[in-house]
mmCIF file of the N, C-alpha and C atoms, coordinates in Angstrom:
data_MODEL
# 
_entry.id   MODEL 
# 
loop_
_atom_site.group_PDB 
_atom_site.id 
_atom_site.type_symbol 
_atom_site.label_atom_id 
_atom_site.label_alt_id 
_atom_site.label_comp_id 
_atom_site.label_asym_id 
_atom_site.label_entity_id 
_atom_site.label_seq_id 
_atom_site.pdbx_PDB_ins_code 
_atom_site.Cartn_x 
_atom_site.Cartn_y 
_atom_site.Cartn_z 
_atom_site.occupancy 
_atom_site.B_iso_or_equiv 
_atom_site.pdbx_formal_charge 
_atom_site.auth_seq_id 
_atom_site.auth_comp_id 
_atom_site.auth_asym_id 
_atom_site.auth_atom_id 
_atom_site.pdbx_PDB_model_num 
ATOM 1   N N  . MET A 1 1  ? 49.214 20.499 3.032   1.00 0.00 ? 1  MET A N  1 
ATOM 2   C CA . MET A 1 1  ? 49.596 20.850 4.283   1.00 0.00 ? 1  MET A CA 1 
ATOM 3   C C  . MET A 1 1  ? 49.135 21.907 4.971   1.00 0.00 ? 1  MET A C  1 
ATOM 4   N N  . PHE A 1 2  ? 48.891 22.975 4.160   1.00 0.00 ? 2  PHE A N  1 
ATOM 5   C CA . PHE A 1 2  ? 48.341 24.261 4.790   1.00 0.00 ? 2  PHE A CA 1 
ATOM 6   C C  . PHE A 1 2  ? 46.779 24.286 4.433   1.00 0.00 ? 2  PHE A C  1 
ATOM 7   N N  . ASP A 1 3  ? 46.204 23.419 3.774   1.00 0.00 ? 3  ASP A N  1 
ATOM 8   C CA . ASP A 1 3  ? 44.879 23.446 3.207   1.00 0.00 ? 3  ASP A CA 1 
ATOM 9   C C  . ASP A 1 3  ? 43.852 23.285 4.463   1.00 0.00 ? 3  ASP A C  1 
ATOM 10  N N  . ASN A 1 4  ? 44.271 22.854 5.572   1.00 0.00 ? 4  ASN A N  1 
ATOM 11  C CA . ASN A 1 4  ? 43.164 22.733 6.596   1.00 0.00 ? 4  ASN A CA 1 
ATOM 12  C C  . ASN A 1 4  ? 43.114 23.963 7.431   1.00 0.00 ? 4  ASN A C  1 
ATOM 13  N N  . LEU A 1 5  ? 44.065 24.875 7.258   1.00 0.00 ? 5  LEU A N  1 
ATOM 14  C CA . LEU A 1 5  ? 43.946 26.106 8.051   1.00 0.00 ? 5  LEU A CA 1 
ATOM 15  C C  . LEU A 1 5  ? 42.844 27.023 7.617   1.00 0.00 ? 5  LEU A C  1 
ATOM 16  N N  . SER A 1 6  ? 42.479 27.830 8.431   1.00 0.00 ? 6  SER A N  1 
ATOM 17  C CA . SER A 1 6  ? 41.450 28.894 8.051   1.00 0.00 ? 6  SER A CA 1 
ATOM 18  C C  . SER A 1 6  ? 42.124 30.025 7.238   1.00 0.00 ? 6  SER A C  1 
ATOM 19  N N  . TYR A 1 7  ? 41.406 30.777 6.563   1.00 0.00 ? 7  TYR A N  1 
ATOM 20  C CA . TYR A 1 7  ? 41.978 31.776 5.712   1.00 0.00 ? 7  TYR A CA 1 
ATOM 21  C C  . TYR A 1 7  ? 42.713 32.762 6.637   1.00 0.00 ? 7  TYR A C  1 
ATOM 22  N N  . LYS A 1 8  ? 42.177 33.176 7.706   1.00 0.00 ? 8  LYS A N  1 
ATOM 23  C CA . LYS A 1 8  ? 42.844 34.072 8.638   1.00 0.00 ? 8  LYS A CA 1 
ATOM 24  C C  . LYS A 1 8  ? 44.047 33.645 9.145   1.00 0.00 ? 8  LYS A C  1 
ATOM 25  N N  . ALA A 1 9  ? 44.043 32.256 9.423   1.00 0.00 ? 9  ALA A N  1 
ATOM 26  C CA . ALA A 1 9  ? 45.423 31.704 9.956   1.00 0.00 ? 9  ALA A CA 1 
ATOM 27  C C  . ALA A 1 9  ? 46.400 31.495 8.773   1.00 0.00 ? 9  ALA A C  1 
ATOM 28  N N  . ARG A 1 10 ? 45.980 31.084 7.646   1.00 0.00 ? 10 ARG A N  1 
ATOM 29  C CA . ARG A 1 10 ? 47.009 31.243 6.640   1.00 0.00 ? 10 ARG A CA 1 
ATOM 30  C C  . ARG A 1 10 ? 47.549 32.764 6.250   1.00 0.00 ? 10 ARG A C  1 
ATOM 31  N N  . ARG A 1 11 ? 46.711 33.593 6.281   1.00 0.00 ? 11 ARG A N  1 
ATOM 32  C CA . ARG A 1 11 ? 47.039 35.085 6.185   1.00 0.00 ? 11 ARG A CA 1 
ATOM 33  C C  . ARG A 1 11 ? 48.158 35.333 7.259   1.00 0.00 ? 11 ARG A C  1 
ATOM 34  N N  . ARG A 1 12 ? 47.833 35.109 8.494   1.00 0.00 ? 12 ARG A N  1 
ATOM 35  C CA . ARG A 1 12 ? 48.846 35.394 9.613   1.00 0.00 ? 12 ARG A CA 1 
ATOM 36  C C  . ARG A 1 12 ? 50.025 34.629 9.522   1.00 0.00 ? 12 ARG A C  1 
ATOM 37  N N  . LEU A 1 13 ? 50.003 33.414 9.293   1.00 0.00 ? 13 LEU A N  1 
ATOM 38  C CA . LEU A 1 13 ? 51.221 32.558 9.097   1.00 0.00 ? 13 LEU A CA 1 
ATOM 39  C C  . LEU A 1 13 ? 52.078 33.040 7.814   1.00 0.00 ? 13 LEU A C  1 
ATOM 40  N N  . ALA A 1 14 ? 51.422 33.433 6.746   1.00 0.00 ? 14 ALA A N  1 
ATOM 41  C CA . ALA A 1 14 ? 52.223 34.098 5.858   1.00 0.00 ? 14 ALA A CA 1 
ATOM 42  C C  . ALA A 1 14 ? 52.981 35.302 6.121   1.00 0.00 ? 14 ALA A C  1 
ATOM 43  N N  . LEU A 1 15 ? 52.303 36.248 6.847   1.00 0.00 ? 15 LEU A N  1 
ATOM 44  C CA . LEU A 1 15 ? 52.892 37.390 7.393   1.00 0.00 ? 15 LEU A CA 1 
ATOM 45  C C  . LEU A 1 15 ? 53.991 36.997 8.201   1.00 0.00 ? 15 LEU A C  1 
ATOM 46  N N  . LEU A 1 16 ? 53.891 36.213 9.163   1.00 0.00 ? 16 LEU A N  1 
ATOM 47  C CA . LEU A 1 16 ? 54.991 35.562 10.088  1.00 0.00 ? 16 LEU A CA 1 
ATOM 48  C C  . LEU A 1 16 ? 56.178 35.188 9.194   1.00 0.00 ? 16 LEU A C  1 
ATOM 49  N N  . VAL A 1 17 ? 55.901 34.251 7.931   1.00 0.00 ? 17 VAL A N  1 
ATOM 50  C CA . VAL A 1 17 ? 56.871 33.733 7.387   1.00 0.00 ? 17 VAL A CA 1 
ATOM 51  C C  . VAL A 1 17 ? 57.718 34.890 6.681   1.00 0.00 ? 17 VAL A C  1 
ATOM 52  N N  . LEU A 1 18 ? 56.986 35.823 6.228   1.00 0.00 ? 18 LEU A N  1 
ATOM 53  C CA . LEU A 1 18 ? 57.567 36.932 5.376   1.00 0.00 ? 18 LEU A CA 1 
ATOM 54  C C  . LEU A 1 18 ? 58.411 37.915 6.302   1.00 0.00 ? 18 LEU A C  1 
ATOM 55  N N  . VAL A 1 19 ? 57.868 38.257 7.384   1.00 0.00 ? 19 VAL A N  1 
ATOM 56  C CA . VAL A 1 19 ? 58.550 39.198 8.357   1.00 0.00 ? 19 VAL A CA 1 
ATOM 57  C C  . VAL A 1 19 ? 59.591 38.686 9.198   1.00 0.00 ? 19 VAL A C  1 
ATOM 58  N N  . VAL A 1 20 ? 59.450 37.496 9.519   1.00 0.00 ? 20 VAL A N  1 
ATOM 59  C CA . VAL A 1 20 ? 60.479 36.802 10.529  1.00 0.00 ? 20 VAL A CA 1 
ATOM 60  C C  . VAL A 1 20 ? 61.145 35.704 9.701   1.00 0.00 ? 20 VAL A C  1 
ATOM 61  N N  . GLY A 1 21 ? 60.590 34.900 9.034   1.00 0.00 ? 21 GLY A N  1 
ATOM 62  C CA . GLY A 1 21 ? 61.342 33.678 8.495   1.00 0.00 ? 21 GLY A CA 1 
ATOM 63  C C  . GLY A 1 21 ? 62.166 34.098 7.238   1.00 0.00 ? 21 GLY A C  1 
ATOM 64  N N  . MET A 1 22 ? 61.638 35.071 6.462   1.00 0.00 ? 22 MET A N  1 
ATOM 65  C CA . MET A 1 22 ? 62.558 35.255 5.170   1.00 0.00 ? 22 MET A CA 1 
ATOM 66  C C  . MET A 1 22 ? 63.859 36.073 5.708   1.00 0.00 ? 22 MET A C  1 
ATOM 67  N N  . PRO A 1 23 ? 63.863 37.068 6.509   1.00 0.00 ? 23 PRO A N  1 
ATOM 68  C CA . PRO A 1 23 ? 65.133 37.687 7.152   1.00 0.00 ? 23 PRO A CA 1 
ATOM 69  C C  . PRO A 1 23 ? 66.085 36.607 7.673   1.00 0.00 ? 23 PRO A C  1 
ATOM 70  N N  . LEU A 1 24 ? 65.451 35.563 8.255   1.00 0.00 ? 24 LEU A N  1 
ATOM 71  C CA . LEU A 1 24 ? 66.422 34.832 8.999   1.00 0.00 ? 24 LEU A CA 1 
ATOM 72  C C  . LEU A 1 24 ? 66.974 33.903 7.851   1.00 0.00 ? 24 LEU A C  1 
ATOM 73  N N  . TYR A 1 25 ? 66.238 33.391 6.876   1.00 0.00 ? 25 TYR A N  1 
ATOM 74  C CA . TYR A 1 25 ? 66.654 32.726 5.747   1.00 0.00 ? 25 TYR A CA 1 
ATOM 75  C C  . TYR A 1 25 ? 67.622 33.445 5.080   1.00 0.00 ? 25 TYR A C  1 
ATOM 76  N N  . ILE A 1 26 ? 67.664 34.690 4.810   1.00 0.00 ? 26 ILE A N  1 
ATOM 77  C CA . ILE A 1 26 ? 68.656 35.439 4.011   1.00 0.00 ? 26 ILE A CA 1 
ATOM 78  C C  . ILE A 1 26 ? 69.840 35.492 4.888   1.00 0.00 ? 26 ILE A C  1 
ATOM 79  N N  . ILE A 1 27 ? 69.812 35.664 6.286   1.00 0.00 ? 27 ILE A N  1 
ATOM 80  C CA . ILE A 1 27 ? 71.043 35.605 7.048   1.00 0.00 ? 27 ILE A CA 1 
ATOM 81  C C  . ILE A 1 27 ? 71.714 34.171 6.792   1.00 0.00 ? 27 ILE A C  1 
ATOM 82  N N  . VAL A 1 28 ? 70.932 33.186 6.955   1.00 0.00 ? 28 VAL A N  1 
ATOM 83  C CA . VAL A 1 28 ? 71.522 31.979 6.824   1.00 0.00 ? 28 VAL A CA 1 
ATOM 84  C C  . VAL A 1 28 ? 72.110 31.778 5.475   1.00 0.00 ? 28 VAL A C  1 
ATOM 85  N N  . ALA A 1 29 ? 71.389 32.196 4.301   1.00 0.00 ? 29 ALA A N  1 
ATOM 86  C CA . ALA A 1 29 ? 71.956 31.999 3.080   1.00 0.00 ? 29 ALA A CA 1 
ATOM 87  C C  . ALA A 1 29 ? 73.227 32.778 2.850   1.00 0.00 ? 29 ALA A C  1 
ATOM 88  N N  . VAL A 1 30 ? 73.439 33.856 3.354   1.00 0.00 ? 30 VAL A N  1 
ATOM 89  C CA . VAL A 1 30 ? 74.660 34.866 3.183   1.00 0.00 ? 30 VAL A CA 1 
ATOM 90  C C  . VAL A 1 30 ? 75.677 34.257 3.884   1.00 0.00 ? 30 VAL A C  1 
ATOM 91  N N  . THR A 1 31 ? 75.301 33.545 5.074   1.00 0.00 ? 31 THR A N  1 
ATOM 92  C CA . THR A 1 31 ? 76.470 32.994 5.811   1.00 0.00 ? 31 THR A CA 1 
ATOM 93  C C  . THR A 1 31 ? 76.948 31.821 5.180   1.00 0.00 ? 31 THR A C  1 
ATOM 94  N N  . LEU A 1 32 ? 76.150 30.860 4.636   1.00 0.00 ? 32 LEU A N  1 
ATOM 95  C CA . LEU A 1 32 ? 76.490 29.737 3.916   1.00 0.00 ? 32 LEU A CA 1 
ATOM 96  C C  . LEU A 1 32 ? 77.448 30.136 2.763   1.00 0.00 ? 32 LEU A C  1 
ATOM 97  N N  . VAL A 1 33 ? 77.091 31.040 1.920   1.00 0.00 ? 33 VAL A N  1 
ATOM 98  C CA . VAL A 1 33 ? 77.846 31.442 0.816   1.00 0.00 ? 33 VAL A CA 1 
ATOM 99  C C  . VAL A 1 33 ? 79.105 32.122 1.240   1.00 0.00 ? 33 VAL A C  1 
ATOM 100 N N  . ASN A 1 34 ? 79.190 32.771 2.313   1.00 0.00 ? 34 ASN A N  1 
ATOM 101 C CA . ASN A 1 34 ? 80.464 33.484 2.843   1.00 0.00 ? 34 ASN A CA 1 
ATOM 102 C C  . ASN A 1 34 ? 81.469 32.136 3.381   1.00 0.00 ? 34 ASN A C  1 
ATOM 103 N N  . MET A 1 35 ? 80.743 31.150 3.677   1.00 0.00 ? 35 MET A N  1 
ATOM 104 C CA . MET A 1 35 ? 81.716 29.963 4.335   1.00 0.00 ? 35 MET A CA 1 
ATOM 105 C C  . MET A 1 35 ? 82.210 29.368 3.098   1.00 0.00 ? 35 MET A C  1 
ATOM 106 N N  . LEU A 1 36 ? 81.883 29.550 1.924   1.00 0.00 ? 36 LEU A N  1 
ATOM 107 C CA . LEU A 1 36 ? 82.497 28.975 0.702   1.00 0.00 ? 36 LEU A CA 1 
ATOM 108 C C  . LEU A 1 36 ? 83.707 29.717 0.281   1.00 0.00 ? 36 LEU A C  1 
ATOM 109 N N  . GLY A 1 37 ? 83.948 30.927 0.929   1.00 0.00 ? 37 GLY A N  1 
ATOM 110 C CA . GLY A 1 37 ? 85.196 31.654 0.618   1.00 0.00 ? 37 GLY A CA 1 
ATOM 111 C C  . GLY A 1 37 ? 84.986 32.469 -0.714  1.00 0.00 ? 37 GLY A C  1 
ATOM 112 N N  . ARG A 1 38 ? 83.802 33.085 -0.673  1.00 0.00 ? 38 ARG A N  1 
ATOM 113 C CA . ARG A 1 38 ? 83.454 34.012 -1.806  1.00 0.00 ? 38 ARG A CA 1 
ATOM 114 C C  . ARG A 1 38 ? 83.783 33.366 -3.318  1.00 0.00 ? 38 ARG A C  1 
ATOM 115 N N  . PRO A 1 39 ? 82.885 32.540 -3.644  1.00 0.00 ? 39 PRO A N  1 
ATOM 116 C CA . PRO A 1 39 ? 83.158 31.944 -5.040  1.00 0.00 ? 39 PRO A CA 1 
ATOM 117 C C  . PRO A 1 39 ? 82.977 33.073 -6.239  1.00 0.00 ? 39 PRO A C  1 
ATOM 118 N N  . HIS A 1 40 ? 83.349 32.588 -7.538  1.00 0.00 ? 40 HIS A N  1 
ATOM 119 C CA . HIS A 1 40 ? 83.009 33.591 -8.420  1.00 0.00 ? 40 HIS A CA 1 
ATOM 120 C C  . HIS A 1 40 ? 81.765 34.130 -8.571  1.00 0.00 ? 40 HIS A C  1 
ATOM 121 N N  . PHE A 1 41 ? 81.736 35.282 -9.159  1.00 0.00 ? 41 PHE A N  1 
ATOM 122 C CA . PHE A 1 41 ? 80.479 36.188 -9.185  1.00 0.00 ? 41 PHE A CA 1 
ATOM 123 C C  . PHE A 1 41 ? 79.252 35.398 -9.713  1.00 0.00 ? 41 PHE A C  1 
ATOM 124 N N  . LEU A 1 42 ? 79.466 34.841 -10.862 1.00 0.00 ? 42 LEU A N  1 
ATOM 125 C CA . LEU A 1 42 ? 78.310 34.072 -11.339 1.00 0.00 ? 42 LEU A CA 1 
ATOM 126 C C  . LEU A 1 42 ? 77.855 32.703 -10.751 1.00 0.00 ? 42 LEU A C  1 
ATOM 127 N N  . VAL A 1 43 ? 78.895 32.042 -9.997  1.00 0.00 ? 43 VAL A N  1 
ATOM 128 C CA . VAL A 1 43 ? 78.495 31.044 -9.203  1.00 0.00 ? 43 VAL A CA 1 
ATOM 129 C C  . VAL A 1 43 ? 77.815 31.566 -8.023  1.00 0.00 ? 43 VAL A C  1 
ATOM 130 N N  . GLU A 1 44 ? 78.096 32.711 -7.639  1.00 0.00 ? 44 GLU A N  1 
ATOM 131 C CA . GLU A 1 44 ? 77.497 33.088 -6.199  1.00 0.00 ? 44 GLU A CA 1 
ATOM 132 C C  . GLU A 1 44 ? 76.115 33.674 -6.689  1.00 0.00 ? 44 GLU A C  1 
ATOM 133 N N  . VAL A 1 45 ? 75.878 34.297 -7.701  1.00 0.00 ? 45 VAL A N  1 
ATOM 134 C CA . VAL A 1 45 ? 74.595 34.735 -8.221  1.00 0.00 ? 45 VAL A CA 1 
ATOM 135 C C  . VAL A 1 45 ? 73.714 33.547 -8.379  1.00 0.00 ? 45 VAL A C  1 
ATOM 136 N N  . LEU A 1 46 ? 74.266 32.488 -9.138  1.00 0.00 ? 46 LEU A N  1 
ATOM 137 C CA . LEU A 1 46 ? 73.487 31.248 -9.203  1.00 0.00 ? 46 LEU A CA 1 
ATOM 138 C C  . LEU A 1 46 ? 72.958 30.613 -7.869  1.00 0.00 ? 46 LEU A C  1 
ATOM 139 N N  . ILE A 1 47 ? 73.906 30.531 -7.027  1.00 0.00 ? 47 ILE A N  1 
ATOM 140 C CA . ILE A 1 47 ? 73.596 30.119 -5.526  1.00 0.00 ? 47 ILE A CA 1 
ATOM 141 C C  . ILE A 1 47 ? 72.337 30.916 -4.971  1.00 0.00 ? 47 ILE A C  1 
ATOM 142 N N  . TYR A 1 48 ? 72.592 32.397 -5.122  1.00 0.00 ? 48 TYR A N  1 
ATOM 143 C CA . TYR A 1 48 ? 71.386 33.024 -4.507  1.00 0.00 ? 48 TYR A CA 1 
ATOM 144 C C  . TYR A 1 48 ? 70.187 32.830 -5.252  1.00 0.00 ? 48 TYR A C  1 
ATOM 145 N N  . VAL A 1 49 ? 70.143 32.633 -6.588  1.00 0.00 ? 49 VAL A N  1 
ATOM 146 C CA . VAL A 1 49 ? 68.975 32.405 -7.349  1.00 0.00 ? 49 VAL A CA 1 
ATOM 147 C C  . VAL A 1 49 ? 68.390 31.167 -6.929  1.00 0.00 ? 49 VAL A C  1 
ATOM 148 N N  . VAL A 1 50 ? 69.075 30.050 -6.679  1.00 0.00 ? 50 VAL A N  1 
ATOM 149 C CA . VAL A 1 50 ? 68.610 28.754 -6.377  1.00 0.00 ? 50 VAL A CA 1 
ATOM 150 C C  . VAL A 1 50 ? 68.053 28.726 -4.972  1.00 0.00 ? 50 VAL A C  1 
ATOM 151 N N  . LEU A 1 51 ? 68.779 29.472 -3.994  1.00 0.00 ? 51 LEU A N  1 
ATOM 152 C CA . LEU A 1 51 ? 68.274 29.618 -2.696  1.00 0.00 ? 51 LEU A CA 1 
ATOM 153 C C  . LEU A 1 51 ? 67.096 30.548 -2.625  1.00 0.00 ? 51 LEU A C  1 
ATOM 154 N N  . GLY A 1 52 ? 66.996 31.422 -3.468  1.00 0.00 ? 52 GLY A N  1 
ATOM 155 C CA . GLY A 1 52 ? 65.695 32.342 -3.345  1.00 0.00 ? 52 GLY A CA 1 
ATOM 156 C C  . GLY A 1 52 ? 64.424 31.567 -3.894  1.00 0.00 ? 52 GLY A C  1 
ATOM 157 N N  . PHE A 1 53 ? 64.640 30.829 -4.986  1.00 0.00 ? 53 PHE A N  1 
ATOM 158 C CA . PHE A 1 53 ? 63.544 29.756 -5.205  1.00 0.00 ? 53 PHE A CA 1 
ATOM 159 C C  . PHE A 1 53 ? 63.343 28.737 -4.208  1.00 0.00 ? 53 PHE A C  1 
ATOM 160 N N  . ALA A 1 54 ? 64.204 28.163 -3.534  1.00 0.00 ? 54 ALA A N  1 
ATOM 161 C CA . ALA A 1 54 ? 64.256 27.061 -2.541  1.00 0.00 ? 54 ALA A CA 1 
ATOM 162 C C  . ALA A 1 54 ? 63.329 27.399 -1.431  1.00 0.00 ? 54 ALA A C  1 
ATOM 163 N N  . TRP A 1 55 ? 63.443 28.631 -0.935  1.00 0.00 ? 55 TRP A N  1 
ATOM 164 C CA . TRP A 1 55 ? 62.772 28.930 0.229   1.00 0.00 ? 55 TRP A CA 1 
ATOM 165 C C  . TRP A 1 55 ? 61.320 28.976 0.213   1.00 0.00 ? 55 TRP A C  1 
ATOM 166 N N  . MET A 1 56 ? 60.799 29.258 -1.029  1.00 0.00 ? 56 MET A N  1 
ATOM 167 C CA . MET A 1 56 ? 59.221 29.317 -1.282  1.00 0.00 ? 56 MET A CA 1 
ATOM 168 C C  . MET A 1 56 ? 58.758 28.119 -1.504  1.00 0.00 ? 56 MET A C  1 
ATOM 169 N N  . MET A 1 57 ? 59.340 27.022 -1.961  1.00 0.00 ? 57 MET A N  1 
ATOM 170 C CA . MET A 1 57 ? 58.739 25.902 -2.493  1.00 0.00 ? 57 MET A CA 1 
ATOM 171 C C  . MET A 1 57 ? 57.922 25.349 -1.376  1.00 0.00 ? 57 MET A C  1 
ATOM 172 N N  . PRO A 1 58 ? 58.430 25.113 0.010   1.00 0.00 ? 58 PRO A N  1 
ATOM 173 C CA . PRO A 1 58 ? 57.650 24.494 1.162   1.00 0.00 ? 58 PRO A CA 1 
ATOM 174 C C  . PRO A 1 58 ? 56.406 25.342 1.484   1.00 0.00 ? 58 PRO A C  1 
ATOM 175 N N  . PHE A 1 59 ? 56.533 26.700 1.101   1.00 0.00 ? 59 PHE A N  1 
ATOM 176 C CA . PHE A 1 59 ? 55.413 27.659 1.501   1.00 0.00 ? 59 PHE A CA 1 
ATOM 177 C C  . PHE A 1 59 ? 54.441 27.836 0.442   1.00 0.00 ? 59 PHE A C  1 
ATOM 178 N N  . LYS A 1 60 ? 54.534 27.109 -0.781  1.00 0.00 ? 60 LYS A N  1 
ATOM 179 C CA . LYS A 1 60 ? 53.896 27.575 -1.887  1.00 0.00 ? 60 LYS A CA 1 
ATOM 180 C C  . LYS A 1 60 ? 52.311 27.532 -1.630  1.00 0.00 ? 60 LYS A C  1 
ATOM 181 N N  . GLY A 1 61 ? 51.947 26.447 -0.906  1.00 0.00 ? 61 GLY A N  1 
ATOM 182 C CA . GLY A 1 61 ? 50.532 26.227 -0.613  1.00 0.00 ? 61 GLY A CA 1 
ATOM 183 C C  . GLY A 1 61 ? 49.950 27.058 0.446   1.00 0.00 ? 61 GLY A C  1 
ATOM 184 N N  . LEU A 1 62 ? 50.844 27.724 1.358   1.00 0.00 ? 62 LEU A N  1 
ATOM 185 C CA . LEU A 1 62 ? 50.449 28.682 2.271   1.00 0.00 ? 62 LEU A CA 1 
ATOM 186 C C  . LEU A 1 62 ? 50.200 30.107 1.584   1.00 0.00 ? 62 LEU A C  1 
ATOM 187 N N  . PHE A 1 63 ? 50.868 30.538 0.628   1.00 0.00 ? 63 PHE A N  1 
ATOM 188 C CA . PHE A 1 63 ? 50.573 31.518 0.033   1.00 0.00 ? 63 PHE A CA 1 
ATOM 189 C C  . PHE A 1 63 ? 49.640 31.547 -1.121  1.00 0.00 ? 63 PHE A C  1 
ATOM 190 N N  . LYS A 1 64 ? 49.091 30.403 -1.559  1.00 0.00 ? 64 LYS A N  1 
ATOM 191 C CA . LYS A 1 64 ? 48.266 30.300 -2.668  1.00 0.00 ? 64 LYS A CA 1 
ATOM 192 C C  . LYS A 1 64 ? 46.849 30.965 -2.170  1.00 0.00 ? 64 LYS A C  1 
ATOM 193 N N  . GLY A 1 65 ? 46.349 31.926 -2.663  1.00 0.00 ? 65 GLY A N  1 
ATOM 194 C CA . GLY A 1 65 ? 45.112 32.418 -2.314  1.00 0.00 ? 65 GLY A CA 1 
ATOM 195 C C  . GLY A 1 65 ? 45.064 33.602 -1.184  1.00 0.00 ? 65 GLY A C  1 
ATOM 196 N N  . VAL A 1 66 ? 46.126 33.980 -0.638  1.00 0.00 ? 66 VAL A N  1 
ATOM 197 C CA . VAL A 1 66 ? 46.279 34.747 0.443   1.00 0.00 ? 66 VAL A CA 1 
ATOM 198 C C  . VAL A 1 66 ? 45.892 36.278 0.019   1.00 0.00 ? 66 VAL A C  1 
ATOM 199 N N  . GLY A 1 67 ? 46.092 36.436 -1.314  1.00 0.00 ? 67 GLY A N  1 
ATOM 200 C CA . GLY A 1 67 ? 45.855 37.775 -1.535  1.00 0.00 ? 67 GLY A CA 1 
ATOM 201 C C  . GLY A 1 67 ? 44.442 38.110 -2.146  1.00 0.00 ? 67 GLY A C  1 
ATOM 202 N N  . LYS A 1 68 ? 43.710 36.887 -2.259  1.00 0.00 ? 68 LYS A N  1 
ATOM 203 C CA . LYS A 1 68 ? 42.346 37.196 -2.637  1.00 0.00 ? 68 LYS A CA 1 
ATOM 204 C C  . LYS A 1 68 ? 41.428 37.376 -1.443  1.00 0.00 ? 68 LYS A C  1 
ATOM 205 N N  . PRO A 1 69 ? 40.162 37.833 -1.591  1.00 0.00 ? 69 PRO A N  1 
ATOM 206 C CA . PRO A 1 69 ? 39.158 37.951 -0.602  1.00 0.00 ? 69 PRO A CA 1 
ATOM 207 C C  . PRO A 1 69 ? 38.834 36.849 0.196   1.00 0.00 ? 69 PRO A C  1 
ATOM 208 N N  . ASP A 1 70 ? 38.481 36.834 1.359   1.00 0.00 ? 70 ASP A N  1 
ATOM 209 C CA . ASP A 1 70 ? 38.075 35.776 2.120   1.00 0.00 ? 70 ASP A CA 1 
ATOM 210 C C  . ASP A 1 70 ? 36.917 35.025 1.585   1.00 0.00 ? 70 ASP A C  1 
ATOM 211 N N  . PRO A 1 71 ? 37.204 33.686 1.321   1.00 0.00 ? 71 PRO A N  1 
ATOM 212 C CA . PRO A 1 71 ? 36.054 32.814 0.587   1.00 0.00 ? 71 PRO A CA 1 
ATOM 213 C C  . PRO A 1 71 ? 34.971 32.638 1.586   1.00 0.00 ? 71 PRO A C  1 
ATOM 214 N N  . ASP A 1 72 ? 35.082 32.535 2.747   1.00 0.00 ? 72 ASP A N  1 
ATOM 215 C CA . ASP A 1 72 ? 34.049 32.241 3.901   1.00 0.00 ? 72 ASP A CA 1 
ATOM 216 C C  . ASP A 1 72 ? 33.322 33.757 4.296   1.00 0.00 ? 72 ASP A C  1 
ATOM 217 N N  . ALA A 1 73 ? 33.856 34.771 3.847   1.00 0.00 ? 73 ALA A N  1 
ATOM 218 C CA . ALA A 1 73 ? 33.182 35.922 4.229   1.00 0.00 ? 73 ALA A CA 1 
ATOM 219 C C  . ALA A 1 73 ? 31.916 36.327 3.592   1.00 0.00 ? 73 ALA A C  1 
ATOM 220 N N  . PRO A 1 74 ? 31.139 36.969 4.309   1.00 0.00 ? 74 PRO A N  1 
ATOM 221 C CA . PRO A 1 74 ? 29.809 37.215 3.800   1.00 0.00 ? 74 PRO A CA 1 
ATOM 222 C C  . PRO A 1 74 ? 30.030 38.298 2.518   1.00 0.00 ? 74 PRO A C  1 
ATOM 223 N N  . PRO A 1 75 ? 29.214 38.401 1.531   1.00 0.00 ? 75 PRO A N  1 
ATOM 224 C CA . PRO A 1 75 ? 29.440 39.397 0.379   1.00 0.00 ? 75 PRO A CA 1 
ATOM 225 C C  . PRO A 1 75 ? 29.458 40.794 0.794   1.00 0.00 ? 75 PRO A C  1 
ATOM 226 N N  . ILE A 1 76 ? 30.080 41.782 0.224   1.00 0.00 ? 76 ILE A N  1 
ATOM 227 C CA . ILE A 1 76 ? 30.122 43.134 0.670   1.00 0.00 ? 76 ILE A CA 1 
ATOM 228 C C  . ILE A 1 76 ? 28.825 43.664 -0.006  1.00 0.00 ? 76 ILE A C  1 
ATOM 229 N N  . GLU A 1 77 ? 28.058 44.276 0.810   1.00 0.00 ? 77 GLU A N  1 
ATOM 230 C CA . GLU A 1 77 ? 26.936 45.013 -0.023  1.00 0.00 ? 77 GLU A CA 1 
ATOM 231 C C  . GLU A 1 77 ? 27.099 46.565 0.125   1.00 0.00 ? 77 GLU A C  1 
ATOM 232 N N  . TRP A 1 78 ? 27.198 47.272 -1.039  1.00 0.00 ? 78 TRP A N  1 
ATOM 233 C CA . TRP A 1 78 ? 27.383 48.553 -1.043  1.00 0.00 ? 78 TRP A CA 1 
ATOM 234 C C  . TRP A 1 78 ? 26.158 49.346 -0.870  1.00 0.00 ? 78 TRP A C  1 
ATOM 235 N N  . ASP A 1 79 ? 26.123 50.656 -0.456  1.00 0.00 ? 79 ASP A N  1 
ATOM 236 C CA . ASP A 1 79 ? 24.904 51.380 -0.335  1.00 0.00 ? 79 ASP A CA 1 
ATOM 237 C C  . ASP A 1 79 ? 24.043 51.759 -1.641  1.00 0.00 ? 79 ASP A C  1 
ATOM 238 N N  . ASP A 1 80 ? 24.916 51.769 -2.663  1.00 0.00 ? 80 ASP A N  1 
ATOM 239 C CA . ASP A 1 80 ? 24.351 52.281 -4.057  1.00 0.00 ? 80 ASP A CA 1 
ATOM 240 C C  . ASP A 1 80 ? 23.736 50.940 -4.690  1.00 0.00 ? 80 ASP A C  1 
ATOM 241 N N  . GLU A 1 81 ? 23.548 49.785 -4.152  1.00 0.00 ? 81 GLU A N  1 
ATOM 242 C CA . GLU A 1 81 ? 22.977 48.680 -4.765  1.00 0.00 ? 81 GLU A CA 1 
ATOM 243 C C  . GLU A 1 81 ? 21.580 48.489 -4.461  1.00 0.00 ? 81 GLU A C  1 
ATOM 244 N N  . ALA A 1 82 ? 21.098 49.347 -3.644  1.00 0.00 ? 82 ALA A N  1 
ATOM 245 C CA . ALA A 1 82 ? 19.432 49.168 -3.334  1.00 0.00 ? 82 ALA A CA 1 
ATOM 246 C C  . ALA A 1 82 ? 18.695 49.403 -4.368  1.00 0.00 ? 82 ALA A C  1 
# 
């Protein structure tokens, strides 16, 4: 799904997901758990763990390789390599 995006576009979209999307997802997750009427502590922890993994599954392809150097960029030439 995200394979056809350029490296820069994927990095920008990943940043947007982390800065905007994740806080919104957290707000929705906490609201949904509160609507259940405060379940038992272990059930609540299990719900948060499942929701914590569920948010990243659709974005797995987006974050893959984002922390690595740009594969299309020219190689870096250092001054001491001459």
